[in-house]
PDB file of N, CA, C and O in Angstrom, chain B, residues numbered from 101:
ATOM      1  N   MET B 101       1.144  -0.860   0.084  1.00  0.00           N
ATOM      2  CA  MET B 101      -0.043   0.624   0.037  1.00  0.00           C
ATOM      3  C   MET B 101       1.049   1.891   0.089  1.00  0.00           C
ATOM      4  O   MET B 101       1.946   2.329   0.809  1.00  0.00           O
ATOM      5  N   ASP B 102       0.296   2.204  -1.284  1.00  0.00           N
ATOM      6  CA  ASP B 102       1.187   2.986  -1.087  1.00  0.00           C
ATOM      7  C   ASP B 102       0.897   4.321   0.080  1.00  0.00           C
ATOM      8  O   ASP B 102       0.046   4.084   0.937  1.00  0.00           O
ATOM      9  N   ALA B 103       1.566   5.650   0.113  1.00  0.00           N
ATOM     10  CA  ALA B 103       1.016   6.446   0.867  1.00  0.00           C
ATOM     11  C   ALA B 103      -0.799   6.982   0.364  1.00  0.00           C
ATOM     12  O   ALA B 103      -1.810   6.962   1.066  1.00  0.00           O
ATOM     13  N   LYS B 104      -0.689   7.278  -0.621  1.00  0.00           N
ATOM     14  CA  LYS B 104      -2.019   7.186  -1.566  1.00  0.00           C
ATOM     15  C   LYS B 104      -2.989   6.600  -0.949  1.00  0.00           C
ATOM     16  O   LYS B 104      -4.057   7.142  -0.661  1.00  0.00           O
ATOM     17  N   GLU B 105      -2.595   5.160  -0.646  1.00  0.00           N
ATOM     18  CA  GLU B 105      -3.759   4.082  -0.433  1.00  0.00           C
ATOM     19  C   GLU B 105      -3.612   4.597   1.361  1.00  0.00           C
ATOM     20  O   GLU B 105      -4.432   5.192   2.060  1.00  0.00           O
ATOM     21  N   GLU B 106      -2.518   4.191   1.625  1.00  0.00           N
ATOM     22  CA  GLU B 106      -3.101   4.205   3.564  1.00  0.00           C
ATOM     23  C   GLU B 106      -3.872   5.006   4.250  1.00  0.00           C
ATOM     24  O   GLU B 106      -3.623   6.193   4.042  1.00  0.00           O
ATOM     25  N   LYS B 107      -4.913   4.749   5.165  1.00  0.00           N
ATOM     26  CA  LYS B 107      -5.575   5.966   5.790  1.00  0.00           C
ATOM     27  C   LYS B 107      -5.090   6.059   7.186  1.00  0.00           C
ATOM     28  O   LYS B 107      -4.355   5.418   7.936  1.00  0.00           O
ATOM     29  N   THR B 108      -6.193   7.690   7.229  1.00  0.00           N
ATOM     30  CA  THR B 108      -5.700   8.015   8.677  1.00  0.00           C
ATOM     31  C   THR B 108      -6.358   7.564   9.631  1.00  0.00           C
ATOM     32  O   THR B 108      -7.580   7.427   9.686  1.00  0.00           O
ATOM     33  N   ILE B 109      -5.196   7.193  10.805  1.00  0.00           N
ATOM     34  CA  ILE B 109      -6.341   6.984  11.023  1.00  0.00           C
ATOM     35  C   ILE B 109      -6.801   8.168  12.369  1.00  0.00           C
ATOM     36  O   ILE B 109      -6.284   9.261  12.599  1.00  0.00           O
ATOM     37  N   ALA B 110      -7.482   7.759  12.807  1.00  0.00           N
ATOM     38  CA  ALA B 110      -7.854   8.778  14.133  1.00  0.00           C
ATOM     39  C   ALA B 110      -7.512   8.822  15.412  1.00  0.00           C
ATOM     40  O   ALA B 110      -7.573   7.887  16.210  1.00  0.00           O
ATOM     41  N   LYS B 111      -6.998  10.364  15.693  1.00  0.00           N
ATOM     42  CA  LYS B 111      -6.539  10.167  17.311  1.00  0.00           C
ATOM     43  C   LYS B 111      -7.220  10.292  18.468  1.00  0.00           C
ATOM     44  O   LYS B 111      -7.529  11.405  18.895  1.00  0.00           O
ATOM     45  N   ASN B 112      -7.425   9.544  18.886  1.00  0.00           N
ATOM     46  CA  ASN B 112      -8.386   9.909  20.497  1.00  0.00           C
ATOM     47  C   ASN B 112      -8.384  10.352  21.421  1.00  0.00           C
ATOM     48  O   ASN B 112      -8.240   9.453  22.249  1.00  0.00           O
ATOM     49  N   TYR B 113      -8.466  11.342  21.914  1.00  0.00           N
ATOM     50  CA  TYR B 113      -8.040  12.474  23.685  1.00  0.00           C
ATOM     51  C   TYR B 113      -9.169  11.849  23.936  1.00  0.00           C
ATOM     52  O   TYR B 113     -10.151  11.570  23.248  1.00  0.00           O
ATOM     53  N   HIS B 114      -8.828  11.649  25.191  1.00  0.00           N
ATOM     54  CA  HIS B 114      -9.734  12.241  26.465  1.00  0.00           C
ATOM     55  C   HIS B 114      -9.352  13.090  27.446  1.00  0.00           C
ATOM     56  O   HIS B 114      -8.178  13.407  27.634  1.00  0.00           O
ATOM     57  N   VAL B 115     -10.479  13.568  28.231  1.00  0.00           N
ATOM     58  CA  VAL B 115     -10.667  14.542  28.389  1.00  0.00           C
ATOM     59  C   VAL B 115     -10.838  14.418  30.283  1.00  0.00           C
ATOM     60  O   VAL B 115     -11.998  14.608  30.648  1.00  0.00           O
ATOM     61  N   SER B 116     -10.053  14.195  31.173  1.00  0.00           N
ATOM     62  CA  SER B 116     -10.302  13.473  32.396  1.00  0.00           C
ATOM     63  C   SER B 116      -9.619  14.309  33.671  1.00  0.00           C
ATOM     64  O   SER B 116      -8.659  15.078  33.715  1.00  0.00           O
ATOM     65  N   LEU B 117     -10.481  13.847  34.622  1.00  0.00           N
ATOM     66  CA  LEU B 117      -9.704  15.015  36.608  1.00  0.00           C
ATOM     67  C   LEU B 117      -8.608  13.971  36.783  1.00  0.00           C
ATOM     68  O   LEU B 117      -8.471  12.799  36.433  1.00  0.00           O
ATOM     69  N   ARG B 118      -7.976  14.742  37.373  1.00  0.00           N
ATOM     70  CA  ARG B 118      -6.510  13.150  37.616  1.00  0.00           C
ATOM     71  C   ARG B 118      -6.870  13.464  39.036  1.00  0.00           C
ATOM     72  O   ARG B 118      -7.848  14.071  39.472  1.00  0.00           O
ATOM     73  N   LYS B 119      -5.758  12.860  39.720  1.00  0.00           N
ATOM     74  CA  LYS B 119      -6.130  12.844  41.479  1.00  0.00           C
ATOM     75  C   LYS B 119      -5.692  13.905  41.831  1.00  0.00           C
ATOM     76  O   LYS B 119      -6.229  14.390  42.827  1.00  0.00           O
ATOM     77  N   ASP B 120      -4.440  14.770  41.102  1.00  0.00           N
ATOM     78  CA  ASP B 120      -3.730  15.755  41.746  1.00  0.00           C
ATOM     79  C   ASP B 120      -5.349  17.234  41.844  1.00  0.00           C
ATOM     80  O   ASP B 120      -5.210  18.074  42.733  1.00  0.00           O
ATOM     81  N   GLY B 121      -6.355  17.326  41.136  1.00  0.00           N
ATOM     82  CA  GLY B 121      -7.866  17.568  40.792  1.00  0.00           C
ATOM     83  C   GLY B 121      -7.243  18.259  39.666  1.00  0.00           C
ATOM     84  O   GLY B 121      -8.128  19.114  39.689  1.00  0.00           O
ATOM     85  N   LYS B 122      -6.183  18.809  38.288  1.00  0.00           N
ATOM     86  CA  LYS B 122      -6.222  18.900  37.320  1.00  0.00           C
ATOM     87  C   LYS B 122      -6.233  18.218  36.137  1.00  0.00           C
ATOM     88  O   LYS B 122      -5.561  17.213  35.901  1.00  0.00           O
ATOM     89  N   TRP B 123      -7.406  19.052  34.992  1.00  0.00           N
ATOM     90  CA  TRP B 123      -7.731  17.987  34.534  1.00  0.00           C
ATOM     91  C   TRP B 123      -6.563  17.987  33.021  1.00  0.00           C
ATOM     92  O   TRP B 123      -5.648  18.754  32.720  1.00  0.00           O
ATOM     93  N   GLN B 124      -7.228  16.533  32.211  1.00  0.00           N
ATOM     94  CA  GLN B 124      -5.983  16.483  31.673  1.00  0.00           C
ATOM     95  C   GLN B 124      -6.587  15.813  30.059  1.00  0.00           C
ATOM     96  O   GLN B 124      -7.358  14.885  29.813  1.00  0.00           O
ATOM     97  N   VAL B 125      -5.701  16.929  29.021  1.00  0.00           N
ATOM     98  CA  VAL B 125      -6.127  15.927  27.648  1.00  0.00           C
ATOM     99  C   VAL B 125      -4.702  14.856  27.820  1.00  0.00           C
ATOM    100  O   VAL B 125      -3.506  15.015  28.065  1.00  0.00           O
ATOM    101  N   LYS B 126      -5.647  13.668  27.527  1.00  0.00           N
ATOM    102  CA  LYS B 126      -4.222  12.449  26.933  1.00  0.00           C
ATOM    103  C   LYS B 126      -5.183  11.477  25.041  1.00  0.00           C
ATOM    104  O   LYS B 126      -6.302  11.419  24.530  1.00  0.00           O
ATOM    105  N   PHE B 127      -3.775  10.963  24.756  1.00  0.00           N
ATOM    106  CA  PHE B 127      -3.892   9.884  23.810  1.00  0.00           C
ATOM    107  C   PHE B 127      -5.209   8.614  25.001  1.00  0.00           C
ATOM    108  O   PHE B 127      -5.176   8.543  26.229  1.00  0.00           O
ATOM    109  N   ALA B 128      -6.009   7.966  24.218  1.00  0.00           N
ATOM    110  CA  ALA B 128      -6.738   7.383  24.660  1.00  0.00           C
ATOM    111  C   ALA B 128      -5.605   5.473  24.783  1.00  0.00           C
ATOM    112  O   ALA B 128      -5.357   4.752  23.817  1.00  0.00           O
ATOM    113  N   GLY B 129      -5.134   5.173  26.464  1.00  0.00           N
ATOM    114  CA  GLY B 129      -4.381   4.433  26.088  1.00  0.00           C
ATOM    115  C   GLY B 129      -3.358   5.100  26.590  1.00  0.00           C
ATOM    116  O   GLY B 129      -3.146   4.192  27.394  1.00  0.00           O
ATOM    117  N   GLY B 130      -2.594   5.806  26.823  1.00  0.00           N
ATOM    118  CA  GLY B 130      -1.419   6.780  27.020  1.00  0.00           C
ATOM    119  C   GLY B 130      -1.303   6.725  28.545  1.00  0.00           C
ATOM    120  O   GLY B 130      -2.014   6.657  29.547  1.00  0.00           O
ATOM    121  N   GLU B 131      -0.223   6.780  28.232  1.00  0.00           N
ATOM    122  CA  GLU B 131       0.112   6.813  29.598  1.00  0.00           C
ATOM    123  C   GLU B 131       0.433   8.643  30.749  1.00  0.00           C
ATOM    124  O   GLU B 131       0.365   9.109  31.886  1.00  0.00           O
ATOM    125  N   LYS B 132       0.749   8.939  29.457  1.00  0.00           N
ATOM    126  CA  LYS B 132       0.404  10.595  29.914  1.00  0.00           C
ATOM    127  C   LYS B 132      -0.074  11.491  29.423  1.00  0.00           C
ATOM    128  O   LYS B 132      -0.626  11.258  28.348  1.00  0.00           O
ATOM    129  N   ALA B 133      -0.105  12.989  29.965  1.00  0.00           N
ATOM    130  CA  ALA B 133      -1.280  13.763  29.702  1.00  0.00           C
ATOM    131  C   ALA B 133       0.099  14.480  28.632  1.00  0.00           C
ATOM    132  O   ALA B 133       1.319  14.316  28.613  1.00  0.00           O
ATOM    133  N   ILE B 134      -1.094  15.505  27.646  1.00  0.00           N
ATOM    134  CA  ILE B 134      -0.268  15.990  26.394  1.00  0.00           C
ATOM    135  C   ILE B 134       0.072  17.286  27.564  1.00  0.00           C
ATOM    136  O   ILE B 134       1.219  17.592  27.890  1.00  0.00           O
ATOM    137  N   LYS B 135      -1.665  18.214  28.308  1.00  0.00           N
ATOM    138  CA  LYS B 135      -1.091  18.981  28.911  1.00  0.00           C
ATOM    139  C   LYS B 135      -2.329  19.097  29.568  1.00  0.00           C
ATOM    140  O   LYS B 135      -3.453  18.785  29.174  1.00  0.00           O
ATOM    141  N   LEU B 136      -1.822  19.767  31.001  1.00  0.00           N
ATOM    142  CA  LEU B 136      -3.066  19.842  32.265  1.00  0.00           C
ATOM    143  C   LEU B 136      -3.601  21.360  31.882  1.00  0.00           C
ATOM    144  O   LEU B 136      -3.297  22.134  30.975  1.00  0.00           O
ATOM    145  N   PHE B 137      -4.399  21.424  32.822  1.00  0.00           N
ATOM    146  CA  PHE B 137      -5.678  22.582  32.792  1.00  0.00           C
ATOM    147  C   PHE B 137      -6.400  22.389  34.291  1.00  0.00           C
ATOM    148  O   PHE B 137      -6.772  21.409  34.935  1.00  0.00           O
ATOM    149  N   ALA B 138      -6.403  23.927  34.521  1.00  0.00           N
ATOM    150  CA  ALA B 138      -7.222  24.501  35.946  1.00  0.00           C
ATOM    151  C   ALA B 138      -8.823  23.383  35.744  1.00  0.00           C
ATOM    152  O   ALA B 138      -8.970  22.251  36.207  1.00  0.00           O
ATOM    153  N   THR B 139      -9.527  23.948  35.160  1.00  0.00           N
ATOM    154  CA  THR B 139     -10.506  23.604  34.808  1.00  0.00           C
ATOM    155  C   THR B 139     -11.297  22.355  33.305  1.00  0.00           C
ATOM    156  O   THR B 139     -11.234  22.134  32.096  1.00  0.00           O
ATOM    157  N   GLN B 140     -11.625  22.136  33.929  1.00  0.00           N
ATOM    158  CA  GLN B 140     -12.705  21.253  32.500  1.00  0.00           C
ATOM    159  C   GLN B 140     -12.793  22.084  31.397  1.00  0.00           C
ATOM    160  O   GLN B 140     -12.020  21.647  30.545  1.00  0.00           O
ATOM    161  N   ALA B 141     -13.302  22.960  31.051  1.00  0.00           N
ATOM    162  CA  ALA B 141     -13.885  23.850  30.503  1.00  0.00           C
ATOM    163  C   ALA B 141     -12.697  23.920  29.494  1.00  0.00           C
ATOM    164  O   ALA B 141     -12.960  23.667  28.318  1.00  0.00           O
ATOM    165  N   GLU B 142     -11.134  24.310  29.913  1.00  0.00           N
ATOM    166  CA  GLU B 142     -10.150  24.461  29.430  1.00  0.00           C
ATOM    167  C   GLU B 142      -9.318  23.674  28.616  1.00  0.00           C
ATOM    168  O   GLU B 142      -8.642  24.100  27.681  1.00  0.00           O
ATOM    169  N   ALA B 143      -9.413  22.145  29.125  1.00  0.00           N
ATOM    170  CA  ALA B 143      -8.953  20.803  28.780  1.00  0.00           C
ATOM    171  C   ALA B 143     -10.009  20.676  27.496  1.00  0.00           C
ATOM    172  O   ALA B 143      -9.608  20.156  26.455  1.00  0.00           O
ATOM    173  N   ILE B 144     -11.469  21.205  27.617  1.00  0.00           N
ATOM    174  CA  ILE B 144     -12.374  20.920  25.935  1.00  0.00           C
ATOM    175  C   ILE B 144     -12.285  21.204  24.798  1.00  0.00           C
ATOM    176  O   ILE B 144     -12.520  20.669  23.714  1.00  0.00           O
ATOM    177  N   ALA B 145     -11.625  22.830  25.436  1.00  0.00           N
ATOM    178  CA  ALA B 145     -11.102  23.598  24.263  1.00  0.00           C
ATOM    179  C   ALA B 145      -9.908  23.569  23.872  1.00  0.00           C
ATOM    180  O   ALA B 145      -9.490  24.069  22.828  1.00  0.00           O
ATOM    181  N   TYR B 146      -9.057  22.770  24.976  1.00  0.00           N
ATOM    182  CA  TYR B 146      -8.050  22.523  23.779  1.00  0.00           C
ATOM    183  C   TYR B 146      -7.622  20.776  22.776  1.00  0.00           C
ATOM    184  O   TYR B 146      -6.642  20.471  22.097  1.00  0.00           O
ATOM    185  N   ALA B 147      -8.677  20.133  23.082  1.00  0.00           N
ATOM    186  CA  ALA B 147      -9.108  18.451  22.649  1.00  0.00           C
ATOM    187  C   ALA B 147      -9.237  18.793  21.777  1.00  0.00           C
ATOM    188  O   ALA B 147      -8.473  18.473  20.867  1.00  0.00           O
ATOM    189  N   LYS B 148     -10.577  19.872  21.535  1.00  0.00           N
ATOM    190  CA  LYS B 148     -11.012  20.230  20.520  1.00  0.00           C
ATOM    191  C   LYS B 148     -10.466  20.570  19.244  1.00  0.00           C
ATOM    192  O   LYS B 148     -10.800  20.181  18.125  1.00  0.00           O
ATOM    193  N   LYS B 149      -9.290  21.608  19.714  1.00  0.00           N
ATOM    194  CA  LYS B 149      -8.658  21.949  18.594  1.00  0.00           C
ATOM    195  C   LYS B 149      -7.429  20.457  17.912  1.00  0.00           C
ATOM    196  O   LYS B 149      -7.402  19.968  16.782  1.00  0.00           O
ATOM    197  N   LEU B 150      -6.586  20.120  19.120  1.00  0.00           N
ATOM    198  CA  LEU B 150      -6.605  18.837  19.008  1.00  0.00           C
ATOM    199  C   LEU B 150      -7.038  18.285  17.860  1.00  0.00           C
ATOM    200  O   LEU B 150      -6.374  18.267  16.823  1.00  0.00           O
ATOM    201  N   ALA B 151      -8.535  17.658  18.040  1.00  0.00           N
ATOM    202  CA  ALA B 151      -9.034  16.497  17.422  1.00  0.00           C
ATOM    203  C   ALA B 151      -9.455  17.527  15.845  1.00  0.00           C
ATOM    204  O   ALA B 151      -9.548  16.840  14.827  1.00  0.00           O
ATOM    205  N   VAL B 152      -9.671  18.943  15.684  1.00  0.00           N
ATOM    206  CA  VAL B 152      -9.981  19.643  14.351  1.00  0.00           C
ATOM    207  C   VAL B 152      -9.185  19.464  13.259  1.00  0.00           C
ATOM    208  O   VAL B 152      -9.307  19.372  12.037  1.00  0.00           O
ATOM    209  N   ASN B 153      -8.154  19.438  14.258  1.00  0.00           N
ATOM    210  CA  ASN B 153      -6.260  19.381  13.387  1.00  0.00           C
ATOM    211  C   ASN B 153      -6.026  17.592  12.923  1.00  0.00           C
ATOM    212  O   ASN B 153      -5.574  17.223  11.840  1.00  0.00           O
ATOM    213  N   GLN B 154      -6.369  16.884  13.805  1.00  0.00           N
ATOM    214  CA  GLN B 154      -6.068  15.584  14.355  1.00  0.00           C
ATOM    215  C   GLN B 154      -7.229  14.776  13.135  1.00  0.00           C
ATOM    216  O   GLN B 154      -6.854  13.948  12.305  1.00  0.00           O
ATOM    217  N   GLU B 155      -8.420  15.181  13.271  1.00  0.00           N
ATOM    218  CA  GLU B 155      -9.165  14.578  12.728  1.00  0.00           C
ATOM    219  C   GLU B 155      -9.701  13.542  13.516  1.00  0.00           C
ATOM    220  O   GLU B 155     -10.128  12.482  13.058  1.00  0.00           O
ATOM    221  N   GLY B 156      -9.671  13.919  14.938  1.00  0.00           N
ATOM    222  CA  GLY B 156      -9.834  12.924  15.662  1.00  0.00           C
ATOM    223  C   GLY B 156     -11.222  12.903  16.340  1.00  0.00           C
ATOM    224  O   GLY B 156     -12.257  13.175  15.732  1.00  0.00           O
ATOM    225  N   ASN B 157     -11.162  12.527  17.770  1.00  0.00           N
ATOM    226  CA  ASN B 157     -12.375  11.757  18.334  1.00  0.00           C
ATOM    227  C   ASN B 157     -11.916  13.069  19.793  1.00  0.00           C
ATOM    228  O   ASN B 157     -10.781  13.510  19.977  1.00  0.00           O
ATOM    229  N   ILE B 158     -13.530  13.534  20.868  1.00  0.00           N
ATOM    230  CA  ILE B 158     -12.833  13.320  21.451  1.00  0.00           C
ATOM    231  C   ILE B 158     -13.939  12.516  22.808  1.00  0.00           C
ATOM    232  O   ILE B 158     -15.135  12.228  22.864  1.00  0.00           O
ATOM    233  N   SER B 159     -12.854  12.396  23.679  1.00  0.00           N
ATOM    234  CA  SER B 159     -13.930  11.528  24.811  1.00  0.00           C
ATOM    235  C   SER B 159     -13.931  12.265  26.424  1.00  0.00           C
ATOM    236  O   SER B 159     -12.876  12.422  27.039  1.00  0.00           O
ATOM    237  N   ILE B 160     -15.288  12.683  26.987  1.00  0.00           N
ATOM    238  CA  ILE B 160     -15.441  13.909  28.077  1.00  0.00           C
ATOM    239  C   ILE B 160     -15.661  12.905  28.755  1.00  0.00           C
ATOM    240  O   ILE B 160     -16.218  11.954  28.207  1.00  0.00           O
ATOM    241  N   HIS B 161     -15.211  12.811  30.420  1.00  0.00           N
ATOM    242  CA  HIS B 161     -15.114  12.378  31.836  1.00  0.00           C
ATOM    243  C   HIS B 161     -15.705  13.032  32.158  1.00  0.00           C
ATOM    244  O   HIS B 161     -15.602  14.017  31.428  1.00  0.00           O
ATOM    245  N   LYS B 162     -16.957  13.309  33.516  1.00  0.00           N
ATOM    246  CA  LYS B 162     -16.745  13.195  34.173  1.00  0.00           C
ATOM    247  C   LYS B 162     -15.953  13.958  35.622  1.00  0.00           C
ATOM    248  O   LYS B 162     -14.730  14.097  35.621  1.00  0.00           O
ATOM    249  N   LYS B 163     -16.374  14.185  36.213  1.00  0.00           N
ATOM    250  CA  LYS B 163     -14.985  14.018  37.907  1.00  0.00           C
ATOM    251  C   LYS B 163     -14.879  12.412  38.196  1.00  0.00           C
ATOM    252  O   LYS B 163     -13.950  11.612  38.090  1.00  0.00           O
ATOM    253  N   ASP B 164     -16.014  12.314  38.538  1.00  0.00           N
ATOM    254  CA  ASP B 164     -16.111  10.867  39.336  1.00  0.00           C
ATOM    255  C   ASP B 164     -15.499   9.878  37.684  1.00  0.00           C
ATOM    256  O   ASP B 164     -15.406   8.719  38.090  1.00  0.00           O
ATOM    257  N   GLY B 165     -15.160   9.885  36.411  1.00  0.00           N
ATOM    258  CA  GLY B 165     -14.110   9.352  35.391  1.00  0.00           C
ATOM    259  C   GLY B 165     -15.363   9.271  34.848  1.00  0.00           C
ATOM    260  O   GLY B 165     -15.391  10.039  33.886  1.00  0.00           O
ATOM    261  N   LYS B 166     -16.712   8.559  35.034  1.00  0.00           N
ATOM    262  CA  LYS B 166     -17.813   8.109  34.494  1.00  0.00           C
ATOM    263  C   LYS B 166     -17.445   9.171  32.693  1.00  0.00           C
ATOM    264  O   LYS B 166     -16.862  10.242  32.521  1.00  0.00           O
ATOM    265  N   MET B 167     -18.138   8.180  31.664  1.00  0.00           N
ATOM    266  CA  MET B 167     -18.600   9.377  30.160  1.00  0.00           C
ATOM    267  C   MET B 167     -19.357  10.566  30.234  1.00  0.00           C
ATOM    268  O   MET B 167     -20.552  10.848  30.140  1.00  0.00           O
ATOM    269  N   ARG B 168     -18.640  10.984  30.369  1.00  0.00           N
ATOM    270  CA  ARG B 168     -20.082  12.146  30.152  1.00  0.00           C
ATOM    271  C   ARG B 168     -20.708  12.540  28.963  1.00  0.00           C
ATOM    272  O   ARG B 168     -21.905  12.814  28.868  1.00  0.00           O
ATOM    273  N   LYS B 169     -19.394  12.578  27.517  1.00  0.00           N
ATOM    274  CA  LYS B 169     -19.654  13.069  26.527  1.00  0.00           C
ATOM    275  C   LYS B 169     -18.702  12.540  25.160  1.00  0.00           C
ATOM    276  O   LYS B 169     -17.472  12.557  25.126  1.00  0.00           O
ATOM    277  N   GLN B 170     -19.284  12.242  24.458  1.00  0.00           N
ATOM    278  CA  GLN B 170     -18.435  11.831  22.945  1.00  0.00           C
ATOM    279  C   GLN B 170     -18.718  12.748  21.974  1.00  0.00           C
ATOM    280  O   GLN B 170     -19.849  13.029  21.578  1.00  0.00           O
ATOM    281  N   LYS B 171     -17.625  13.244  21.568  1.00  0.00           N
ATOM    282  CA  LYS B 171     -17.499  14.394  20.666  1.00  0.00           C
ATOM    283  C   LYS B 171     -16.517  12.886  19.015  1.00  0.00           C
ATOM    284  O   LYS B 171     -15.860  11.854  19.151  1.00  0.00           O
ATOM    285  N   TYR B 172     -16.926  13.545  17.960  1.00  0.00           N
ATOM    286  CA  TYR B 172     -16.527  12.814  16.516  1.00  0.00           C
ATOM    287  C   TYR B 172     -15.627  14.050  15.569  1.00  0.00           C
ATOM    288  O   TYR B 172     -15.550  15.273  15.677  1.00  0.00           O
ATOM    289  N   GLY B 173     -15.110  13.203  14.760  1.00  0.00           N
ATOM    290  CA  GLY B 173     -14.383  14.061  14.429  1.00  0.00           C
ATOM    291  C   GLY B 173     -14.683  15.626  13.594  1.00  0.00           C
ATOM    292  O   GLY B 173     -15.761  16.119  13.928  1.00  0.00           O
ATOM    293  N   LYS B 174     -14.179  16.143  12.953  1.00  0.00           N
ATOM    294  CA  LYS B 174     -14.684  17.775  11.813  1.00  0.00           C
ATOM    295  C   LYS B 174     -15.552  18.371  12.213  1.00  0.00           C
ATOM    296  O   LYS B 174     -16.237  17.503  11.672  1.00  0.00           O
ATOM    297  N   GLY B 175     -16.366  19.121  12.709  1.00  0.00           N
ATOM    298  CA  GLY B 175     -17.514  19.247  13.317  1.00  0.00           C
ATOM    299  C   GLY B 175     -18.055  18.883  13.906  1.00  0.00           C
ATOM    300  O   GLY B 175     -19.273  18.922  13.730  1.00  0.00           O
ATOM    301  N   ALA B 176     -17.381  18.170  15.216  1.00  0.00           N
ATOM    302  CA  ALA B 176     -18.658  17.096  16.869  1.00  0.00           C
ATOM    303  C   ALA B 176     -18.737  18.777  17.432  1.00  0.00           C
ATOM    304  O   ALA B 176     -17.826  18.839  18.256  1.00  0.00           O
ATOM    305  N   GLU B 177     -19.283  19.892  17.370  1.00  0.00           N
ATOM    306  CA  GLU B 177     -19.101  21.145  18.888  1.00  0.00           C
ATOM    307  C   GLU B 177     -20.283  20.578  19.609  1.00  0.00           C
ATOM    308  O   GLU B 177     -20.624  21.043  20.697  1.00  0.00           O
TER     309      GLU B 177
END
C-alpha cells in the first residue's frame, strides 16, 4: 500500500480529572497527559483544537471518571 492508499487513523483524545485535581488531555491508552488545565472547560477547548486538526475524536469524562460525552471528528461541537 502506498502513501495515497493509507488511511488516516483518527486520534482519540480523553479529557479527564487527575487525582491532583487538574484536568488532563491525553491519548486513549496513553501513559502521560499531553497538557494539564485548571478547569474542564479549558481542557475541552484544547482537545477540540487537537481533534479538529488531527481529524480525531474527543471523549469527555465526569469528575468521577464516568463518560460524560463523546464527540467525533470535524464539526463535532
